[in-house]
C-alpha positions, 0 to 999 in steps of 0.5 A, a space after each residue: 479580052 474576053 471569051 466571046 464576042 456578041 455579032 449581033 442578037 443571037 451569034 457570038 464569036 469565040 476568041 483564042 481564050 476558048 481554045 482546045 484542050 483535046 485539039 486546039 482546032 476546037 473550043 473547050 467546051 467549058 467558056 460555051 456552058 457559061 455562054 448559054 446560061 448567059 443567053 438563058 438569063 437574059 432571056 428570062 430578065 427580058 421577059 419578066 422581073 420576079 427573079 427566079 433562080 437557076 437551080 439545075 443546069 443539064 447539058 447534053 454535048 452532042 459534038 465539037 465546036 469550031 472555033 468559028 462564031 456560033 449562034 444560040 437559042 432560048 425557048 420555054 419549054 415549061 413556062 410557069 409563075 413559080 417555075 420553068 424549064 428553059 431550053 437554050 441551044 448553041 449551033 454552028 451552022 445549022 448543027 444544034 452542037 449543045 443543048 442545055 435544060 434548065 430550071 428555073 425557080 421562084 426564090 424565098 427566105 427559107 433561111 432558118 431552114 439552111 443548112 448541109 452536111 457537104 463539108 466545106 474544103 480548104 479555101 483557095 489561099 490554103 493549096 497550092 498554084 498550079 498550071 494545068 498547062 503543064 498537062 492541058 494544051 489551049 487557049 481556056 487552060 492557058 486563061 485561068 487560074 487554079 490553085 490545086 490539091 492533088 488527093 489520089 488518083 483520080 481525085 483532087 481538090 481545087 480552086 479555080 477563077 478567070 478574069 477574063 470577062 465572058 463577054 465583052 462589054 455586057 454584065 454576066 451573073 456569077 452563076 453565068 462566069 461560075 458555068 463557064 469553068 465547070 466543065 474544067 473538072 473532068 481534067 483537073 483529076 486526072 486517071 489517066 495521061 490524057 495523051 494514052 487515054 482519051 476521055 471527054 464527058 458527054 454531058 455535064 449536069 449541076 445542082 445548086 441548092 445556093 447561088 454562088 456570091 464569089 468567082 472563084 469556084 471550088 471543086 472536090 472532083 473524083 474521077 471513076 473509069 469503069 471496064 467498059 469504057 465509060 466512066 463518071 467525073 463527078 465534084 462538090 462545088 463550092 464557092 469561098 462560103 461553103 458548098 454550094 451544089 453538085 455536078 457530074 459528068 459522064 466519060 467515053 473512055 477511048 484509049 489510044 
């Protein structure tokens, strides 16, 4: 079963794999983030054939998403021959819920200069399988495979993948598939028991200096809580070859 079924050119119905985790009657935001990338790439390919790559994904999460059909719209904010800024919006009944702004960039051959000081993490097969539903409820959490090592409170190294397609009967890029898993980071290196403290994220920004080449997405994640109700979840992102970028999420911390 996929995460979404397309109803028409702009509308999608979530399946049971999209449910949870803070509220089982709402969508887990992660698959929707992948859906928006798929929409941006589909729009790009309909307009041009030069293969611009996505270097940044910046999401603002404006509210909760019901387990109901949603609409996706795409608009070019800043067009250009070599770079574009594109916005995709997920909405429900006229209300915008998630806004994505993505920078698309012309690719080129920079292999002679490639490199990063970011350190690779252990491969998936080196880590033990971990059941995230032992901490989090919901269909999305139950749909993923996780291999994880807890390093410290609020710090973990882990790999995530899913066998479920993002959208039924549609070709989806590795980046869109990976983007549909990025938001899991806030729940994989818990600093506080989610039954005692809520800490949903209001945004997610990911930068990629290399496009992912595997369906496994690796995270080296640290979660920090401040004294005034604000936190940050920061991750270095990996595919099976090595580091591919970074991401961060701002948290609103709310003890019950």
